[in-house]
N, C-alpha and C positions, 0 to 999 in steps of 0.2 A: 257456314263451316268451311274453312280453308281445305282445299285439296293439295297436299304437298306433292310436288313433282320433282323428279330427277331426270335431267336431260342428257342423254348420252350421244356421242358423235354429233355434237351440237352445231358444227359448222359456224355460220354467222347468226344463228338463233331463230331459225324458221319456226320450230315447234313452239318456242317460248313466245314469239310474236302471235302465233295463232291462239295460244291458250291464255296468255295474259293481256294480249293486246299491246299497244305502244302508247304510253302516256294516258292509259285508260280508254283508249279509242280502238275501234275494230278495223281490221283490214278490208272487210267487205264494204265498208263505208268510205274507203280510202282515208281512214283515220281521221274521220270528222265527227263520227257519232260514238257515244259511249258504249263500251263493251262491259256488261255486268259479269265479271268473271271471279269465280272462287279459287282459281288456280294460282299457285305460288310456287315458282321454281326455288327449291331449297338447296340444290347442288347441281353443277353441270360439269361436263367433261368434253374437251375438244383437243385432239392430238392428231397431227398430220405426219405420218411416219416418213414420208418421202421428201420432207423439206426441213431445212435448217432453221429458217425464220418461220415462226408460227403465225402467219398472217391472219387466218381465220379466227384463231383464238385472241389475237390483238384486237380485232374488230369487235368480237364478242365482249371483251373486257371493257373496250371503249364505250360500248352501249350500256352495260350492266354492272361494271366494276369487277375488281378481282375477288371480292369476297364470295367464298363458297363456289369458286370456279377453279377447276382443275385443268392444267395444261400438261398432262403427262400420259403416257401410254396406258390405256384403261386396263390392258391385260396385266399390268404390273401394280395396279392400285389395290390396296388391301380393302376388302369388302367392308371392314369395320370402320373405315374412313367415310364411307358413304352413309349419310344420315337415313334414318327410317323415313319412308315415303309411302304415299298412296298410289301414285301413278308414275310408271317408268316409261319414258318415251325415247325414241331414237330412230334415225334413218341408217340402219347398219348396212355396210357394203354387201353386194352380192358376190359371193365366192363359192368355193367348193366346200360343201358343209359335211363332207364324209367323215365318218367316225373311225378313228384308228383303233381304239380298244377301250375296254372298261378298265378303270384303275382298281386294283385289288385293295381291299380293306378301305375303300374310300366311298364317299357319297357321290363323287363327281364323275364326269366322263372326260376322256381325253379325245377332243376333236382335233381336226387338222391344225397344226401350229399357225398362229396368226390369224385364224378365222374368227371374226369379231362376234359372230353369233354366240361363241362359247363364252365370251365376256359377259354377255347378258345372262346366259344360262348360269354362270358362276354366281352372279349376284342373286338371282332368283333362288338358287340352290342353297347358298350359304346364309342368306338373310333369315334371321330367326323370325322376325315379323315381315312377312312377304308383302310386296305391294299388291294391292287388291286389283289393280287394273294395269294393263299394258296397252300402249299405242305405238305400233311400229310401222315403218315405211321401207319399201324396197322397190326395185325395178320389177316390171310385170313378168320378166322371163323367169323369175323365181319359181313360178308355177310349172315350168317346163324344163327345168334344169335338173341334171345334166342331160345331154343328148342320148347317152347310153342307157339312162334310167329315168325317163321323163317323169318329172314330179318328185323325184326322190328327195331332193333338197328341202322341199316344202313339207314333205311327209316327216322328215327328221325333226323339223321345227315343231310341227303339230304334236308329234309324239312326245317330244321333249317337254312341251307345255302341259300335255295331258299327264305325264308322270309327275310334274310339279304341282298338279292340282288345278290347272286352268282349263276353262272352256274357251273356245276361240270363235270369232266371226271375222271374215275377211271379204274384201271387194277390190277389184281393179277399177280405179276411177280415173277417167280422163277429165281433167278439170274444165276444159273447154266445153264439155257436154253439159256442164252445170253453170254456164254463163261466164266463166273466168277467162281472162285474155290470152291463155296459152294452152296449146294442145299438149298436155303432158300426162302420160299414162303411168300410174304407179299402183302398186298393191298396198293396201292399208289393212293392218292386222290389229284387231282389238281383242284382248284377252281378259278374263275375269277369274279371280281366284275363287275357290269353293267356299271361302269365308264370306264372300260378298253376296248381297241380296240379288245382284244381277245374275249371278250363277244360278241361284235358286229360281229366278224368273225363267231362265232358259230351260231348266229342268222341267218346269210345269207347262211349257209352251210346246206347240207343234213345231217341228223344225222348219217347215216351209213357211209357216206363219211368222216365225221369227225373222227369217230371211227377207220376207216381203213387207212386213208391217211392224212387228214388235221390236225388231232389233235396233241397236243404236245407229248402225250405219244406214238402215232403211229410213230412219227418221230424218237423218241429215241429207241423204241423197236417195230420193225415191226411185224405185225401179218397177219394171214390169217383166213378166216372162211369158213367152209365146204359148207355152204348153206346160201347165202345172203338173201334168203327169210325167213330163220328160225331165227327171232329175236323177242324180246318181247317189246311192247310199252304200257305204262300205265301212268295215271296221279296220282300224289300223292294228295289224297283227304284230305280236312279239315285241322285243325291245328295240332300242335305237340302233344298236350294232347290227342287228338282223335286218332292219329296214334299210340301213346304209348299204348292206351287201346285196339285198334281194329285191327290194321294192321296184316293181314294174320293169324288171330286167328285160331288155330287149323290146319293151313296148314302144310302139311308134307314136302313141298319143298319151298326154298326160291324163291322169285320173281326176285332175282338178279343173273345174270350170272358173269363170271370173268371179263367182260369188259362192259363199258357202259358210258352213259352221262345223265345228268339231266339239262334241260333248262326250265325255267319258270314252274317248277313243273312237266314237262313231262320227263318220264324216257324211254330211249332206251337202251336195254341191250342184249348182244349176247355172246355166247360161242366162244372164240377165241383160236387159237393155235399159238405158236411162229413161226416166219419166220426168222431164223438165220443160216448162213452157213459159219461163220468165225471160227477162232481157239477157242478151248476150254481149259481153264486151269484145271489141276487136283491137287489132294492132293500131288502127287509127285513133282509138280512145286514149292510147297511152303515150304516143309520140309527141315530143316537143314541137311546137310550131316556130317558124322563123328559122334564121340561120344558126347553125351550131358551129363548134370549133372546126377549122379547116381540115384537120387531121382525119376526120371521119368521112370526108367526101372522097369519092373515087374519081380519079382523072380519066380522061379519055384513053390514054395509053394502057391503063390497067383494066379498063372495062371489057376489053376483048378477052382477057384471061378469066375474069369473073364469068363472062358469058359461056365460054368454053366449058369450065368446070360445072357450071349449072345445067348444061345441056346433056342430051342423050349421047351415049358413046358405046362402041363395042370394038374390043381389040383382043388380041391374043396375048396370053401371059404364060410364064413358065413357072411351076412350083418348085419347091426345094428338091424334089426327087427328079426334076427334069422333065416332068410331064407337062405338055402344052395344052392349055385349055382357053376356051373363049370367055371373056369377061364382058359383061354388058350391064349398063345402068340407065335407067330412064331419066327423063329431064325433070328439073325442079322448076317451081315458079320463080321467074326472075323478071322483075323484082318481086319481092314478097307482097302478097295482097294486103292492102290496108283494111279491107272490108271483112276479113276473117280473123279469128284468133291466130296468134303466132304459132309457128312451129316450135317444137321442143328446143329449148336452149341447151346447147352442149358446153362442155368445159373449155373447148377450143374456140369459143365464140369471139374472143378478144383479138386485137392486133390487126395490122394493116393488110397482111398478105391475103391475096385472093383464095377463096375456099368455097367448096360446094355446099357447106353446111351453115356458114354464117349468114345472118339475116342482112338483107339489103333492101332499102326502101327508096322509092322515087319521090322526090320532093320538088317544090318549085325552084329550089336551089341546086337540084341535081341529085344523082344517086349517092346514097350514103349508108354507112353501117350504123347500127344501133349504139346509142350511148349507154354507159353504165347505169344511169338513173332510169333509162327506158327498160333495161333488162331487169332491174329491181322491180319496176312496176308490173312486168309480166309475171313475176312471181309474187306480186302483191306485198312487196316489202315497203316500208316508208322510204320516201325519196332520200337519196344519198346515205342510206343505211351503212353502206360499206365504205364510204369516204373516209380516208384516214391518211395522214402523212406517211409516206413510205410504201403505200399500197398502190401499185400501178393500175391503170384501167384494164390491162389484160388480166390481172389477178382478180379484179372485181368481177369481170365476166366470168372467170373460172369459178368464183364463188356461186354465181347464179346458175351456172351449169350443174353444179352439184347440189343446189338447194331444191327445196319442194315449194309448192304453191300454197302460201300461207293460208289462203281462204278455205282450203280443204280442211286443214287442221282446225281452223276456227269453227267451221260448221260441225265437225266431228266432236270437238270440245264442248260446244253448246249442248249437243245431244247427249253426250255422256254425262254432263253435269245435271241435266234434267233427270236422267236415269238414277244417278247417285242420290239426287234430292227426292226421288220418288214421285216426280211429276209426270211420268208416262210409263 
């Protein structure tokens, strides 16, 4: 049976590649082996508000066509346009999720304008047939934001889902800790509507047992915890507006650990460590051999600037109020080690200008930056997935800085499909 998927904030299609595969092949096999997938994306949306030319959407359409793909602001899309679906996925931006007010005589909530979580909330709220499953991704700081109310933003999201009838499990996953070629830490959130069988399974399970063994994420990414007695349980109190105003006010530490579940407003959260003993891919495994385009090599004159930026430094700075303070930063590996997974790709990875954060490798032909195809491989995309006339290499690097590691989605998708099919 097909699992119908809606993909929001689609970028260049990382969720779709992880769930459907590419040409029927799986990311974890470098697109050589078959992926038996029941997932089918029936509608997608990609809109970049800060740019006139919608490059990411163009790449998406080049790969999958324009049919059932929306390139408009999701906040302005009528929910009736979005087809009924089983699974809603998306990597929504990390913003300030504070709630302004409740709307009188309305089912909805008025969150802060432009915050894209509320676009997801609107779909879940207004859809008569709600999606049974959600798979969402965000940066790991979501669990500790904002600094004045640590964990409040995540608490708002959990309570929103609770009020909409969903149970939730989450985990911060560093893809390199499970053998993938890039060190990229992200939070993954899976939710199950109370009309689903998985919701009922959670109800009948011990919370810690679900976190460690029975849950979808535990099946995909095994973990252990040092002390089974050392976990935190608490109830999300009151409505979202109250949580927005009062949750953990003045608290120095977040209430949420890197792993947890929420069921009927009760949160169980624990600090976990990965349990993985298989092969690990490294930067060496993905780089091209031989000479590449000259543009990517760093000449002797520029090498000194790169070395300085990558090195340790300490100097005085003056803030906007005129207060002088000491600014220090440690050294970074230069060049990047080929025998470890790569550092996290950031959106400014592209371009020739020297930078502290861009990757540089030392090859037999000299020091060079990474090519777009190599950045794609670090996120486990097919080779040249983002290659398109009019899309510059700097933009292709930007895409990969915004993307997720496809292999993580593939593993979560496989485990979720097993749960849906009743196979574990």
